[in-house]
N, C-alpha and C positions, 0 to 999 in steps of 0.2 A: 584480516588485512583491510586497511582503508583503501577503497577504490576511488578512482577518478569518476566524477559525475558525467553522465551522458547528456548532452544537450542537442543531439541530433533528432530533430522533430520527425523525420521520416522513420527512423528506428523506433522512436517512442510511440508512433501511431500504429505500429504493428501489434496485433493480438499476441499475447504471450502463450507459450506452450505449457502444458501441465508439468508440474514439478514432480520429481521422483526422489527416493532416498539418496541417489547419487548427487543430488543438488544440495545436500547439507552444507558443504563448504561454501557454496554461494550464499546461503542463509547466514552463515557466520560472518562473511565479508559484508553482507548487507547490514547486519546489526552493528558491526564495527564502524561502518561508514555513517550510519545514522547517529551513533553515539558521538562520533567525531564532529558532526554538524548539529549537535543538540541545542545550541544557542539559537539556531534559526530554522530548525526542522523538527517535526513531530512524527513523521512517517516517511517511509520510502518503499518503493517497489523495485524488484530486481532489474527491471529494464532501465532504471535510473543509474545503475552501475554497469550497464551494457550487457546484461544477461536477460534474454527473452524467455523467462520462466515465471510462472504464477506463484511468486513468493512476495510477501509484504512483511515489513517490520514496523511496529508502531510504538509510541510512548503511550501506554495504557494507564493513565493517572499515576505516573511516577515509576512504573515498572514496565519493562519491555515485553512485547508479545510478538512472536513470529508466527505467521500463518502461511501454510502451504495450500495452494489451490483454493483460495477463499471464494465463496459464492454468496451473494446476497439473496436470501430466500424470500424475504418479506420486508416491507417498508411502510411507514406511516408518518404523518405530520410533515408535509412538504414545507420548505421555506427557501427563500432566496438569500444568498450570501456572496461574498467574494473570497477567492482563495489565491494564494501564490504557490510557487513550486520552485525548488532549487534547480530543476532542469529547464525551467522556462523563465522568461523575463516578465516582470510586472505581475499584476493581479487581474483576475478575470471573474465576471459574474457566473454563478452556477446555482442550480437548484439541488438542494440536498433534502434529506429526510431526518426528522428528529429521532426516530426509532427504527432500527434495522435488525433483522434476524439473519445471522451469518452461519454458514457451514464451512468448516475448514479442517485441515489436518494439522496435528502438532508435529513436533520433531521426530516422533516415533511413527508418524503417519497413521495415527489413530484419529478417527473422525470426531469432531467436536461441533456442537451447535449451541449458540448463545445469542441472546438479545443484548444489543448495545444501544445506548442513548447519548444524546448531547454531543459534546466535543469529540469523544472517542468514536462515536458513530460517524461523524463528519470526516475524521481522519481515515477511517476504514473505507468509506465511500470514495474518497480521493484516490487512495492507493488501488482499490479494485478497478477504478476507471483506468489507471495506468495499465493494469493487467489486460484490460479489454482494448487497449490502444486508443482510448478516448482521451483527447487532449483538451483540458478545460481552457 
């Protein structure tokens, strides 16, 4: 189901709680909402649809990837850029990393670890910031 976007900065600034298998319907709604906004959005976190859980969905080079409880384990190659967000107005400067190592759980709650680079790494960092309550 496509959900309404949350623009409440106080809610978005709260750290999200860990996701559990009971949150699979939230992930489905998050993915539906991301696909609905595909022309102007490449990633979303659950708090952007009003659910304070550690779930993100991203466009991973043309296919979609949902991550439960994502954590950035390592990062290298810092750079400065600007990012926008559907939940916030305008663009803001931010420091990102060219390469990141991420641990997350898939939809079966099996742990996965992978290194991401470039644009996909930037998207994941933005959404993990949402999970941490960091507003760029």
